[in-house]
N, C-alpha and C positions, 0 to 999 in steps of 0.2 A: 520618412515613418514618421506617424504621428506621435503626439506626446502619449496617447492612451497606448497605441500598439507598444511604444516602448516599455510602459510601466508593465503590461502584459507579458511581455517578452523577458522583463527581469523577475516578475513575479514566479513565471513559470521556471524559470533557472534557481531562484530561491527554492521551490517548493521541490524540484528534484534533488538539490543540495542537501535539503533536510531530509529529504528519503535515504538519500546515500549514508549521512550522518548517522541515522539509526543502525545503519549496519554495523557501525564501530559499539553503539552502545549495547546493542544485543551480544557481540561477541564478550564484552566486558561481563554483562549480566550472566550470560551462559558460564563463563569461567568463574564467576563468582556462585554458582549454584543457585542462581534466582530465577528460576524457570517460569513463575507467574509474570513476573515482570519482563520479563524475555519475550512471552507471547504477547504481551500487551504492546510493547517495541515492535514487535515484527510486524503486527497487524497495522500500527500506525505508520511504519515505512512504506507498507504499500498504498495507505490511505493517503499520505502527502504526493505519492507520484501520480495517483487519480487525481487530487486536486489540480496538480500539473496540467493533467488532461483534459479536464473540464475548462481549465482556462484557456488552453489552446482552442477549445472549440466553444469557447465564449459560454460556458456553463458553469455558475458557480453555486454552491451549497454550502453550508456546515452541517447538513444533517447527514448522517452516515448511510441510512438506508435509502435518500434519495440518491446520494452520489452512487452507491452499488447498483441501484435499480437502472440508472441513466447509462453505466459502464455495461451492465449486463445485454440491456436493451440495444444500444447503439453500438457496440463492439464486438460483444461475445454472439449475440443472435444474429448479428448481421455477418458474422465471419469475420471481421476486420482483423480479430485477435484471436487466437487459438483458444477454444473451449476450456481448455486445461487452467487457463489463467482465472477465469470466471469461478471455476472451483476452488481454486487456492485461496483467492480473496473472500468467498464466502466461507470457507472453512474458517480461515484466520479470525473472521468477524464473529462467528459464532463463539469459537474458542474464547476469542477476546473478551466477549459479552459475558460468558460462562464465569471466566476467571474475575472479572471484575465486580459481578453483582451475586453470583452464588457463593455459599459458604464451603469452607474446607475442600476448595477445589485444589488440585495438585498434579503437576504434569511431568510424564515419564522425560528423561533427558533426551532420550531416542526419538521421541516425537516433536521435541522442540528442536533438534538438531536437524530434523527432516523439513520443519516448517521454515527454520532458517534459511535453509539450502533454496527453498521454493521461493521465500521472500526475495531473495538476492536474483533469482530469475525473474520474478516479476516486476522487479524494479527495473531492472535491463530491459525486459522486453518495453514496458511501458515507455521508457526513455527513448529506446530506438525507434519505437514508432511515433513519438512526437517530431523527433529529429528529422525523420524520411519525409513526414508530412510538409 
């Protein structure tokens, strides 16, 4: 294995660990009734797993819309990953954007709990996909 391959494998591992760590963050935020912050971390947990997927396929960007577009085009539209996961990440991205940039946004705890379950499913799906390829 070349040094570049080793570094890439370690970065993938790091990003997946970062994604899993956000699950713990979200549990704490929901328990503290901090729903807007939980929505932010839910999205970022999924974003970190997509960064790992990008690294696996030698695609790197820090731009959220570019990464989501790449994922949807190459994995959702090609039916490599179930379209449900494309809907999950797009919905979370939209809610996170509203939460971060709009005024007076609040989220119902039930919606946040649903997003949290979707986040865990998403991270597990992306990690399994990376590990099987």
